[in-house]
C-alpha positions as CSV (number, residue, x, y, z in Angstrom):
1,M,-53.0,-44.8,68.0
2,N,-53.1,-48.2,70.6
3,G,-49.3,-47.2,72.1
4,V,-47.1,-46.6,69.0
5,R,-46.1,-43.4,68.1
6,Y,-46.2,-42.5,64.2
7,H,-44.1,-39.5,62.2
8,H,-46.2,-36.8,60.3
9,I,-43.7,-38.6,56.8
10,I,-46.5,-40.4,54.9
11,D,-46.4,-42.8,52.2
12,A,-48.5,-42.0,49.8
13,R,-48.7,-45.8,48.2
14,T,-49.9,-47.4,51.5
15,G,-51.7,-44.5,53.3
16,W,-49.2,-45.0,56.2
17,P,-45.7,-43.6,57.7
18,A,-42.7,-44.7,55.9
19,T,-40.7,-46.8,57.5
20,A,-38.2,-46.9,54.9
21,A,-35.7,-44.2,57.3
22,C,-35.3,-42.4,60.6
23,S,-33.7,-39.8,59.0
24,V,-32.8,-37.7,56.1
25,S,-29.9,-35.3,55.1
26,V,-29.6,-32.9,51.8
27,I,-27.1,-30.6,51.1
28,S,-28.5,-28.5,48.0
29,S,-28.8,-25.4,46.3
30,S,-32.3,-24.2,47.9
31,A,-33.6,-24.4,51.0
32,E,-36.9,-26.1,49.4
33,Q,-35.3,-28.5,47.3
34,G,-34.0,-30.2,50.2
35,V,-36.5,-30.5,51.7
36,V,-38.7,-31.9,49.0
37,L,-35.7,-34.2,48.1
38,A,-35.5,-34.9,52.2
39,K,-39.2,-36.7,52.5
40,I,-39.2,-37.5,49.6
41,I,-35.2,-39.9,49.7
42,F,-37.0,-40.8,53.7
43,I,-39.9,-42.2,51.8
44,L,-38.0,-43.9,49.1
45,G,-35.0,-45.8,51.3
46,R,-32.1,-46.5,50.4
47,E,-31.1,-47.2,47.3
48,K,-34.1,-45.5,45.6
49,G,-32.9,-42.8,47.6
50,L,-30.2,-42.1,47.3
51,A,-29.9,-42.4,43.7
52,L,-32.3,-40.5,43.1
53,A,-29.6,-37.3,45.8
54,R,-27.2,-38.9,43.0
55,S,-28.6,-38.1,40.0
56,E,-30.5,-34.5,40.9
57,G,-27.2,-33.5,42.2
58,V,-27.5,-33.2,45.5
59,E,-25.7,-35.3,49.0
60,A,-27.4,-36.5,50.2
61,L,-26.8,-38.8,54.1
62,L,-29.9,-41.6,55.4
63,I,-30.2,-43.4,58.6
64,D,-31.9,-46.6,58.9
65,P,-34.2,-48.0,60.6
66,D,-31.3,-50.5,62.3
67,G,-29.5,-46.9,62.8
68,K,-27.0,-47.6,60.6
69,R,-25.9,-44.8,58.1
70,Y,-26.0,-43.9,53.9
71,A,-24.3,-41.4,52.2
72,T,-23.9,-40.2,48.9
73,E,-20.1,-40.1,47.8
74,G,-20.0,-36.5,48.2
75,F,-21.3,-36.1,51.7
76,A,-19.0,-36.0,53.9
77,P,-18.6,-38.7,56.8
78,S,-18.8,-36.3,60.7
79,E,-14.6,-36.1,62.5
80,P,-16.1,-37.0,66.1
81,H,-15.0,-33.5,68.7
C-alpha cells in the first residue's frame, strides 16, 4: 500500500502488521508449539515475548527493528565460520 511492504503477522490489538520484531526463532519440543510461540513472541516484542518463552520452557531469539538480538539464556549464540 503506497509503496510500503507489509508482512503477514497481524497484531490483533491494532489490526495492522506487528512491528515489535523483525525475526523470531524458537527451539521447542514440537514444530507446532514453535510456530505458534514464534508468532506470539513476534507480536509481543522483546520483554513480554522472551518472558513468555521462558514460562513455556522454550528457547527463543528475537531480532528487533534496529537489528539488535535478544535471546533466552539457553539459546546458543552462533559462532562465525
